[in-house]
C-alpha positions in Angstrom: -13.2 -58.2 -42.7 -12.2 -59.8 -46.3 -10.0 -62.9 -46.1 -7.4 -61.1 -48.6 -3.6 -62.3 -48.8 -2.4 -58.8 -50.6 -3.5 -57.0 -47.6 -0.4 -57.6 -44.6 -2.1 -55.1 -42.8 0.9 -52.9 -40.5 3.6 -55.6 -42.0 3.3 -53.1 -44.4 5.7 -50.1 -45.4 7.9 -52.6 -43.0 9.0 -51.0 -40.1 13.0 -52.1 -40.4 12.6 -50.5 -44.0 11.5 -47.2 -42.0 14.2 -47.3 -39.6 16.8 -47.2 -42.8 15.0 -44.1 -43.7 14.6 -42.5 -40.2 16.6 -43.2 -37.3 14.0 -43.1 -34.3 10.5 -43.9 -34.1 9.8 -41.6 -32.6 10.9 -39.5 -36.0 9.0 -41.1 -37.8 5.8 -41.0 -35.8 6.1 -37.9 -36.0 7.4 -37.1 -39.6 4.5 -39.3 -40.7 1.3 -37.9 -38.8 2.7 -34.7 -40.4 2.2 -35.8 -43.9 -0.8 -37.3 -44.1 -2.4 -34.2 -42.2 -0.7 -33.1 -45.9 -2.2 -35.9 -47.8 -5.9 -36.2 -46.7 -5.9 -32.4 -46.7 -5.0 -32.2 -50.5 -6.2 -35.7 -51.9 -2.9 -37.0 -53.5 -0.3 -38.8 -53.0 3.6 -38.6 -54.2 3.8 -43.0 -53.7 3.8 -44.6 -56.8 1.7 -47.5 -57.2 1.3 -47.4 -53.5 -1.0 -50.8 -52.1 -2.5 -48.5 -48.5 -5.8 -46.9 -49.0 -5.1 -44.5 -45.9 -3.9 -41.6 -45.5 -1.2 -42.5 -42.6 -0.7 -45.2 -45.0 1.0 -43.6 -47.5 2.5 -41.6 -46.3 4.9 -44.3 -44.6 5.1 -44.9 -49.1 6.7 -41.8 -49.5 9.0 -41.8 -47.1 10.2 -45.6 -47.8 10.1 -44.8 -51.2 12.3 -41.6 -50.5 9.4 -39.1 -52.0 9.2 -37.1 -48.3 11.9 -34.4 -47.9 13.2 -34.6 -44.1 14.9 -31.7 -41.9 16.1 -32.0 -38.1 17.1 -29.2 -36.0 
């Protein structure tokens, strides 16, 4: 893998910042997986100027930017 200082791996988006948006890491994983599937199928993300290129990262960026609406019962 190339040595790229902008690449943060799993440190971006930060789990602490994401857990401020969704109160459970299990709910977060569920939401990210569902949204990532949609992103992969539609080849579209609403995250603006995102760093991530994979659907799961893009889904997490959307959560961080409040672009994803979530309702749990």
